[in-house]
C-alpha positions as CSV (number, residue, x, y, z in Angstrom):
1,X,122.1,141.1,137.7
2,X,124.5,142.7,139.5
3,X,124.0,145.9,137.4
4,X,119.9,145.7,138.7
5,X,121.3,144.9,142.8
6,X,123.5,148.0,142.2
7,X,121.1,150.1,141.2
8,X,118.0,149.5,143.5
9,X,121.4,149.4,146.4
10,X,122.2,152.9,145.4
11,X,118.8,154.3,146.1
12,X,118.7,153.8,149.6
13,X,122.7,153.4,150.4
14,X,123.0,157.1,151.6
15,X,119.7,156.1,154.2
16,X,121.2,153.0,155.4
17,X,124.9,154.5,155.8
18,X,123.6,157.7,157.9
19,X,120.5,156.2,159.7
20,X,120.9,152.9,159.7
21,X,124.4,151.3,159.5
22,X,124.2,147.7,160.5
23,X,121.4,147.1,157.8
24,X,124.1,148.7,155.3
25,X,126.6,146.0,156.3
26,X,123.7,143.0,156.7
27,X,122.5,144.3,152.8
28,X,126.0,143.6,151.6
29,X,126.4,140.6,153.5
30,X,123.4,139.0,152.7
31,X,123.8,140.1,149.1
32,X,127.2,138.3,148.9
33,X,125.6,135.5,150.3
34,X,123.1,135.5,147.8
35,X,125.4,135.8,144.7
36,X,127.4,132.7,146.3
37,X,124.4,130.7,146.6
38,X,122.6,131.7,143.2
39,X,125.4,129.2,141.4
40,X,123.5,126.2,142.4
41,X,120.4,127.4,141.1
42,X,120.5,124.5,138.0
43,X,121.1,122.1,140.9
44,X,118.7,123.2,143.6
45,X,116.6,125.3,141.8
46,X,113.5,125.4,144.3
47,X,115.5,125.6,147.5
48,X,118.1,128.8,145.5
49,X,114.9,130.5,144.4
50,X,113.0,130.6,147.8
51,X,116.4,131.5,149.6
52,X,117.1,134.3,147.6
53,X,113.6,135.9,147.0
54,X,113.3,135.7,150.9
55,X,116.8,137.5,151.8
56,X,115.4,139.7,149.3
57,X,113.1,141.4,151.5
58,X,115.6,143.1,153.7
59,X,118.6,143.1,151.1
60,X,118.4,144.5,148.1
61,X,121.9,143.6,146.8
62,X,119.7,140.1,146.8
63,X,117.3,141.3,144.2
64,X,119.7,140.4,141.0
65,X,120.1,136.7,142.2
66,X,116.3,136.5,143.3
67,X,115.6,137.3,139.7
68,X,117.8,134.8,138.3
69,X,116.7,132.2,140.3
70,X,112.8,132.8,139.4
71,X,113.9,133.0,135.9
72,X,115.9,130.1,135.9
73,X,113.2,127.8,137.9
74,X,110.8,129.0,135.2
75,X,113.1,127.4,132.3
76,X,112.0,124.6,133.6
77,X,108.3,125.1,132.6
78,X,106.7,122.8,135.8
79,X,103.9,125.0,136.9
80,X,104.2,122.9,140.1
81,X,106.9,124.4,141.1
82,X,106.2,128.1,139.0
83,X,103.0,128.9,140.5
84,X,104.3,128.5,144.6
85,X,107.5,130.4,143.5
86,X,105.6,133.4,141.8
87,X,103.5,133.7,144.6
88,X,106.3,133.4,147.1
89,X,107.9,136.2,145.3
90,X,104.8,138.5,145.3
91,X,104.3,137.8,148.9
92,X,108.3,138.9,149.6
93,X,107.8,142.1,147.4
94,X,104.9,143.0,149.5
95,X,106.5,142.3,152.9
96,X,109.4,144.2,151.4
97,X,107.1,147.1,150.8
98,X,105.4,147.0,154.2
99,X,108.0,146.5,156.4
100,X,111.5,147.3,155.1
101,X,110.7,150.4,153.1
102,X,112.7,153.1,153.6
103,X,111.2,156.7,154.7
104,X,111.5,157.9,150.8
105,X,110.0,154.6,149.3
106,X,107.2,155.0,151.7
107,X,105.6,158.4,150.3
108,X,105.1,156.4,146.4
109,X,101.5,155.2,146.0
110,X,101.0,151.7,147.2
111,X,99.0,150.8,144.0
112,X,101.7,151.4,142.0
113,X,104.2,149.9,143.5
114,X,102.5,146.4,143.6
115,X,101.6,147.0,139.9
116,X,105.0,147.2,139.2
117,X,105.9,144.2,141.2
118,X,103.4,142.0,140.0
119,X,104.4,143.3,136.4
120,X,108.0,142.7,136.7
121,X,107.6,139.1,138.3
122,X,105.1,138.4,135.3
123,X,107.5,139.3,133.1
124,X,110.3,137.4,134.9
125,X,108.6,133.8,134.6
126,X,107.6,134.6,131.0
127,X,110.9,135.4,130.0
128,X,111.6,132.5,131.9
129,X,109.3,130.2,129.8
130,X,110.3,131.5,126.8
131,X,113.9,130.4,127.1
132,X,113.0,127.2,128.1
133,X,110.7,126.4,125.1
134,X,113.8,127.5,122.9
135,X,115.5,125.4,124.5
136,X,113.8,122.5,124.3
137,X,113.1,123.6,121.0
138,X,116.6,123.3,120.0
139,X,116.9,120.2,122.0
140,X,114.6,118.5,119.7
141,X,116.5,120.1,116.5
142,X,119.4,118.6,118.0
143,X,117.9,115.2,118.8
144,X,115.9,114.8,115.4
145,X,119.5,116.1,113.3
146,X,121.4,113.5,115.3
147,X,118.5,111.2,114.4
148,X,118.5,112.0,111.3
149,X,122.2,111.4,111.0
150,X,122.2,108.0,112.5
151,X,119.3,107.1,110.2
152,X,121.4,108.1,107.0
153,X,124.6,105.8,108.5
154,X,122.5,103.2,108.9
155,X,121.3,103.4,105.5
156,X,124.6,103.8,104.1
157,X,125.8,101.2,105.7
158,X,123.0,99.2,104.6
159,X,123.7,100.2,100.8
160,X,127.3,99.3,101.2
161,X,126.1,95.5,102.6
162,X,123.6,95.3,99.9
163,X,126.5,96.3,97.5
164,X,128.9,93.5,98.9
165,X,126.3,90.9,98.7
166,X,125.5,92.0,95.1
167,X,129.3,91.9,94.4
168,X,129.3,88.4,96.0
169,X,126.7,87.0,93.7
170,X,128.0,88.7,90.4
171,X,131.6,86.9,91.3
172,X,130.2,83.5,92.2
173,X,128.0,83.3,88.9
174,X,131.2,84.5,86.9
175,X,134.0,82.6,88.6
176,X,131.8,79.3,89.2
177,X,131.0,78.7,85.6
178,X,134.3,79.7,84.4
179,X,136.0,77.6,87.0
180,X,134.1,74.7,86.6
181,X,134.8,74.9,82.6
182,X,138.3,75.2,83.2
183,X,138.3,72.1,86.0
184,X,136.6,69.9,83.1
185,X,139.1,70.6,80.7
186,X,142.2,70.2,82.9
187,X,140.4,66.6,84.0
188,X,140.4,65.6,80.7
189,X,144.3,66.5,80.2
190,X,144.9,64.9,83.6
191,X,143.3,61.5,82.7
192,X,143.1,61.1,79.4
193,X,146.5,59.4,77.9
194,X,144.8,58.5,74.7
195,X,145.0,62.4,73.2
196,X,146.9,63.9,70.3
197,X,149.0,66.6,70.4
198,X,146.6,68.6,68.5
199,X,143.9,67.7,71.0
200,X,146.2,68.8,73.7
201,X,146.7,71.7,72.3
202,X,143.0,72.4,71.6
203,X,142.1,71.8,75.1
204,X,144.9,73.8,76.7
205,X,143.8,76.5,74.2
206,X,140.2,76.2,75.7
207,X,141.3,76.6,79.4
208,X,143.2,79.7,78.0
209,X,139.9,81.1,76.6
210,X,138.0,80.1,79.5
211,X,140.1,82.0,81.9
212,X,140.4,84.9,79.6
213,X,136.8,85.2,79.3
214,X,136.8,84.6,83.1
215,X,139.1,88.3,83.8
216,X,136.9,90.1,81.0
217,X,133.5,89.1,83.0
218,X,134.8,90.0,86.1
219,X,136.1,93.4,85.1
220,X,132.3,94.0,83.2
221,X,131.0,93.5,86.4
222,X,133.4,95.7,88.5
223,X,132.9,97.9,85.4
224,X,129.2,98.4,86.1
225,X,129.5,98.4,90.0
226,X,131.8,101.1,90.3
227,X,130.2,104.5,90.8
228,X,132.2,106.6,88.3
229,X,134.3,105.7,85.0
230,X,137.0,103.8,85.7
231,X,140.3,103.5,83.7
232,X,138.3,102.1,80.5
233,X,135.0,101.6,79.3
234,X,134.0,98.4,80.5
235,X,131.2,96.8,78.3
236,X,127.8,96.1,79.9
237,X,126.8,92.7,81.9
238,X,125.7,90.0,79.8
239,X,122.1,89.8,78.8
240,X,119.3,87.4,77.4
241,X,121.0,87.3,73.6
242,X,124.1,85.9,75.2
243,X,122.0,83.0,75.7
244,X,123.0,81.1,72.6
245,X,126.7,81.6,73.1
246,X,126.4,80.4,76.5
247,X,124.9,77.2,75.3
248,X,127.2,77.0,72.4
249,X,130.2,77.4,74.8
250,X,128.7,74.5,77.1
251,X,128.3,72.2,73.9
252,X,132.1,73.0,72.7
253,X,132.7,72.0,76.6
254,X,131.0,68.7,76.0
255,X,128.1,68.9,77.5
256,X,124.9,67.8,76.2
257,X,122.6,70.7,76.1
258,X,118.8,70.8,74.0
259,X,117.7,74.6,74.5
260,X,114.4,75.8,73.2
261,X,113.4,79.5,73.3
262,X,109.6,80.2,73.0
263,X,109.7,84.1,73.5
264,X,111.1,87.2,72.2
265,X,114.4,87.9,73.9
266,X,114.3,91.6,72.9
267,X,111.4,92.2,74.6
268,X,112.4,91.1,77.8
269,X,113.8,94.4,80.0
270,X,117.7,94.2,80.9
271,X,117.3,93.6,84.6
272,X,115.3,90.6,83.8
273,X,117.0,89.5,80.6
274,X,120.4,89.7,82.8
275,X,118.6,87.6,85.5
276,X,117.8,85.1,83.3
277,X,121.3,84.7,81.6
278,X,122.8,84.0,85.3
279,X,120.0,81.6,86.1
280,X,120.8,79.9,82.5
281,X,124.5,80.0,83.6
282,X,124.2,78.9,87.3
283,X,122.1,75.5,86.2
284,X,124.4,75.0,83.5
285,X,127.6,75.0,85.9
286,X,125.4,73.0,88.5
287,X,124.9,70.1,85.8
288,X,128.5,70.4,84.8
289,X,129.8,69.9,88.1
290,X,127.5,67.2,89.5
291,X,126.1,65.3,86.4
292,X,129.1,66.4,83.8
293,X,127.8,63.6,81.2
294,X,124.3,63.5,81.6
295,X,122.0,65.4,78.6
296,X,120.7,68.8,80.0
297,X,117.0,70.2,78.6
298,X,117.1,74.0,79.0
299,X,113.5,75.3,78.0
300,X,112.3,78.9,78.3
301,X,108.6,80.1,77.8
302,X,106.1,82.7,78.5
303,X,104.9,86.3,77.5
304,X,104.3,89.4,78.9
305,X,101.1,88.4,80.4
306,X,102.4,85.1,82.1
307,X,105.9,86.2,82.5
308,X,109.0,84.0,82.0
309,X,109.5,80.3,82.8
310,X,113.0,78.8,82.8
311,X,113.2,74.9,83.1
312,X,116.0,73.4,83.3
313,X,116.4,69.4,83.5
314,X,119.3,66.6,83.6
315,X,118.8,63.2,85.1
316,X,121.3,62.7,88.4
317,X,124.5,60.4,87.9
318,X,124.4,56.8,88.9
319,X,127.1,57.6,91.6
320,X,129.1,61.1,92.7
321,X,132.3,60.9,91.8
322,X,134.9,61.2,95.1
323,X,136.5,64.3,93.1
324,X,133.1,66.2,92.6
325,X,133.1,69.1,95.0
326,X,130.5,69.6,97.6
327,X,127.4,71.3,96.7
328,X,127.7,75.3,97.3
329,X,125.7,78.4,97.5
330,X,124.8,79.3,94.1
331,X,120.9,78.3,94.1
332,X,120.7,79.9,97.8
333,X,122.5,83.1,95.8
334,X,120.2,82.6,92.4
335,X,117.0,82.6,94.7
336,X,118.1,85.9,96.4
337,X,118.5,87.7,93.0
338,X,115.2,85.8,91.4
339,X,113.4,87.1,94.6
340,X,114.7,90.4,94.2
341,X,112.9,90.7,91.0
342,X,110.0,89.3,92.4
343,X,110.1,85.9,91.1
344,X,110.2,82.2,92.3
345,X,112.5,79.7,92.3
346,X,112.3,75.5,92.8
347,X,114.5,72.7,92.9
348,X,113.4,69.4,93.0
349,X,114.5,65.8,92.2
350,X,111.4,63.8,90.8
351,X,110.8,60.0,91.1
352,X,112.5,59.4,88.1
353,X,115.9,60.4,89.6
354,X,116.0,63.9,87.5
355,X,116.8,67.1,88.7
356,X,114.2,69.8,87.6
357,X,115.2,73.4,88.4
358,X,112.0,75.6,87.8
359,X,112.5,79.8,87.8
360,X,109.6,81.9,86.9
361,X,110.5,85.5,86.4
362,X,107.9,88.6,85.6
363,X,107.8,90.3,82.6
364,X,108.5,93.7,84.2
365,X,111.4,94.3,87.1
């Protein structure tokens, strides 16, 4: 910008100094004013462009700021501003050629001067529009990158929330089952005064084994949820084949469980088998908590075409014990787990005062 002003001013500096000295000083003063005004081109683009182009008719030092102001305005890519200012720029150049040219400049062909001025003005406008388009493109890329980063952060946060919910469900399934078993055995020690020493030791051993199993299962769950290998190689969580051991454990704790399985457990997908195990575990836990002495019927049936039906039924107790804990959110979490695999769950109480838990799971997850 400065080099353009100095180059054009140098072509007429000798003439102005020798012939029209007052014009020499006016040119310098108006040029300095234009360089000061051009700093506000982004805040007042139209006003600055109009001022610098009008002043450039009599001041060659103002030509640089006039070019810069027109290019800066063109970067805004607003035709309602660009078209009038382009016409103004061309008109100002024509007036400068016609009325403010030096004798040496008057010798140049007028048509050539007009063509050069028109080409330069068009080049300035197109260059400014190109810069504006590049800025808009970079801004769109930046906005897209920020949006993508925000979306990625939202996905990470959602994944963390889902993982926390999954961990909470796994912890509830394990702890509720094992702790209820320990509570039942400890209750026997607290209220039974007719137990022999061997029976006390056997009950205490059961509590110890149950607590050990709870810690082991917690370790297994954390091992599965861990992203990388930990200090040890934990086993996979329980599946459908562990249902027999689960029912046997419930019977060992004093529950009367009648279990029937009419499907091939080996053909179940691992995810469905694990969910089926958790459903049976939660059902037995609830029965042990709320109807400890009632018989429980567990039936598993279905097939690849129909899916897996789990029906767990037990009569309600005649009266709720004062020490019985309030119902928790086990069935709610179980419904979320079942729904995650595309299944359905219902828990109803019939007219015969029997509680029925019905879970349907698709054969394929």
